[in-house]
A tleap script that builds the chain and sets N, CA, C and O, in Angstrom:
source leaprc.protein.ff14SB
mol = sequence {
  NMET GLY GLY HIE ARG GLY LYS ALA ALA ALA
  LEU LEU ALA ILE ASP PRO LYS THR LEU TYR
  ARG LYS ILE ILE SER TYR ALA ILE THR PRO
  ALA GLU PHE CARG
}
set mol.1.N position { 0.830 -1.200 0.000 }
set mol.1.CA position { 0.000 0.000 0.000 }
set mol.1.C position { 0.866 1.253 0.000 }
set mol.1.O position { 0.351 2.360 0.154 }
set mol.2.N position { 2.147 1.094 -0.167 }
set mol.2.CA position { 3.007 2.264 -0.250 }
set mol.2.C position { 3.147 3.007 1.063 }
set mol.2.O position { 3.511 4.183 1.071 }
set mol.3.N position { 2.864 2.342 2.173 }
set mol.3.CA position { 3.003 2.985 3.472 }
set mol.3.C position { 1.762 3.725 3.943 }
set mol.3.O position { 1.792 4.357 4.999 }
set mol.4.N position { 0.683 3.664 3.196 }
set mol.4.CA position { -0.547 4.362 3.572 }
set mol.4.C position { -1.346 3.483 4.523 }
set mol.4.O position { -2.014 2.538 4.103 }
set mol.5.N position { -1.269 3.810 5.820 }
set mol.5.CA position { -1.919 2.979 6.838 }
set mol.5.C position { -3.429 2.933 6.686 }
set mol.5.O position { -4.046 1.898 6.940 }
set mol.6.N position { -4.030 4.039 6.277 }
set mol.6.CA position { -5.480 4.068 6.113 }
set mol.6.C position { -5.958 3.103 5.044 }
set mol.6.O position { -6.944 2.392 5.235 }
set mol.7.N position { -5.252 3.081 3.915 }
set mol.7.CA position { -5.620 2.161 2.836 }
set mol.7.C position { -5.360 0.720 3.249 }
set mol.7.O position { -6.145 -0.172 2.929 }
set mol.8.N position { -4.266 0.491 3.955 }
set mol.8.CA position { -3.948 -0.861 4.419 }
set mol.8.C position { -5.031 -1.351 5.375 }
set mol.8.O position { -5.457 -2.503 5.297 }
set mol.9.N position { -5.476 -0.477 6.276 }
set mol.9.CA position { -6.523 -0.853 7.226 }
set mol.9.C position { -7.823 -1.176 6.492 }
set mol.9.O position { -8.512 -2.135 6.842 }
set mol.10.N position { -8.160 -0.385 5.482 }
set mol.10.CA position { -9.377 -0.643 4.710 }
set mol.10.C position { -9.285 -1.982 3.986 }
set mol.10.O position { -10.258 -2.735 3.939 }
set mol.11.N position { -8.127 -2.275 3.427 }
set mol.11.CA position { -7.924 -3.541 2.730 }
set mol.11.C position { -8.087 -4.726 3.679 }
set mol.11.O position { -8.609 -5.774 3.298 }
set mol.12.N position { -7.633 -4.547 4.922 }
set mol.12.CA position { -7.730 -5.602 5.926 }
set mol.12.C position { -9.083 -5.614 6.639 }
set mol.12.O position { -9.356 -6.497 7.452 }
set mol.13.N position { -9.922 -4.630 6.328 }
set mol.13.CA position { -11.245 -4.478 6.939 }
set mol.13.C position { -11.152 -4.315 8.453 }
set mol.13.O position { -11.937 -4.897 9.202 }
set mol.14.N position { -10.168 -3.506 8.896 }
set mol.14.CA position { -10.045 -3.177 10.318 }
set mol.14.C position { -9.952 -1.665 10.464 }
set mol.14.O position { -9.659 -0.954 9.502 }
set mol.15.N position { -10.200 -1.187 11.658 }
set mol.15.CA position { -10.119 0.233 11.949 }
set mol.15.C position { -8.658 0.695 11.878 }
set mol.15.O position { -7.769 -0.020 12.342 }
set mol.16.N position { -8.396 1.873 11.306 }
set mol.16.CA position { -7.019 2.368 11.239 }
set mol.16.C position { -6.334 2.452 12.606 }
set mol.16.O position { -5.125 2.243 12.709 }
set mol.17.N position { -7.103 2.756 13.649 }
set mol.17.CA position { -6.514 2.817 14.993 }
set mol.17.C position { -6.029 1.441 15.439 }
set mol.17.O position { -4.990 1.320 16.089 }
set mol.18.N position { -6.792 0.404 15.083 }
set mol.18.CA position { -6.392 -0.965 15.419 }
set mol.18.C position { -5.093 -1.313 14.710 }
set mol.18.O position { -4.184 -1.882 15.315 }
set mol.19.N position { -5.003 -0.973 13.431 }
set mol.19.CA position { -3.783 -1.236 12.673 }
set mol.19.C position { -2.608 -0.495 13.294 }
set mol.19.O position { -1.521 -1.057 13.433 }
set mol.20.N position { -2.819 0.765 13.669 }
set mol.20.CA position { -1.755 1.554 14.282 }
set mol.20.C position { -1.281 0.904 15.585 }
set mol.20.O position { -0.078 0.816 15.830 }
set mol.21.N position { -2.225 0.445 16.426 }
set mol.21.CA position { -1.853 -0.210 17.684 }
set mol.21.C position { -1.061 -1.487 17.428 }
set mol.21.O position { -0.111 -1.784 18.152 }
set mol.22.N position { -1.445 -2.239 16.409 }
set mol.22.CA position { -0.715 -3.465 16.077 }
set mol.22.C position { 0.695 -3.142 15.578 }
set mol.22.O position { 1.647 -3.847 15.912 }
set mol.23.N position { 0.832 -2.090 14.789 }
set mol.23.CA position { 2.152 -1.673 14.306 }
set mol.23.C position { 3.040 -1.332 15.499 }
set mol.23.O position { 4.206 -1.724 15.537 }
set mol.24.N position { 2.495 -0.606 16.467 }
set mol.24.CA position { 3.251 -0.244 17.670 }
set mol.24.C position { 3.585 -1.492 18.483 }
set mol.24.O position { 4.717 -1.644 18.944 }
set mol.25.N position { 2.611 -2.389 18.663 }
set mol.25.CA position { 2.839 -3.568 19.505 }
set mol.25.C position { 3.887 -4.504 18.926 }
set mol.25.O position { 4.599 -5.176 19.673 }
set mol.26.N position { 3.990 -4.555 17.597 }
set mol.26.CA position { 5.000 -5.407 16.959 }
set mol.26.C position { 6.298 -4.653 16.677 }
set mol.26.O position { 7.212 -5.198 16.059 }
set mol.27.N position { 6.379 -3.414 17.124 }
set mol.27.CA position { 7.572 -2.565 16.970 }
set mol.27.C position { 8.015 -2.471 15.508 }
set mol.27.O position { 9.202 -2.576 15.198 }
set mol.28.N position { 7.042 -2.273 14.617 }
set mol.28.CA position { 7.348 -2.113 13.195 }
set mol.28.C position { 7.682 -0.646 12.942 }
set mol.28.O position { 6.917 0.247 13.306 }
set mol.29.N position { 8.822 -0.410 12.322 }
set mol.29.CA position { 9.229 0.961 12.009 }
set mol.29.C position { 8.577 1.399 10.698 }
set mol.29.O position { 8.201 0.558 9.882 }
set mol.30.N position { 8.441 2.712 10.492 }
set mol.30.CA position { 7.856 3.189 9.228 }
set mol.30.C position { 8.588 2.661 7.996 }
set mol.30.O position { 7.956 2.401 6.972 }
set mol.31.N position { 9.889 2.500 8.076 }
set mol.31.CA position { 10.656 1.984 6.936 }
set mol.31.C position { 10.246 0.543 6.612 }
set mol.31.O position { 10.190 0.165 5.442 }
set mol.32.N position { 9.960 -0.255 7.636 }
set mol.32.CA position { 9.535 -1.643 7.416 }
set mol.32.C position { 8.117 -1.703 6.848 }
set mol.32.O position { 7.777 -2.610 6.088 }
set mol.33.N position { 7.310 -0.735 7.224 }
set mol.33.CA position { 5.917 -0.718 6.801 }
set mol.33.C position { 5.801 -0.434 5.313 }
set mol.33.O position { 4.897 -0.947 4.654 }
set mol.34.N position { 6.691 0.365 4.785 }
set mol.34.CA position { 6.639 0.725 3.360 }
set mol.34.C position { 7.123 -0.428 2.574 }
set mol.34.O position { 7.170 -0.362 1.345 }
savepdb mol mol.pdb
quit
C-alpha cells in the first residue's frame, strides 16, 4: 500500500486505529511498513 496505513486498514477491513496499535505492539518501524 506504499506505506498508507489508512488504505492498508481498509484492505484488511479493520479500523485504522487498530492497525496503528498493532504496528506499535509489533515494533514495526515506518521503513519496514513501506
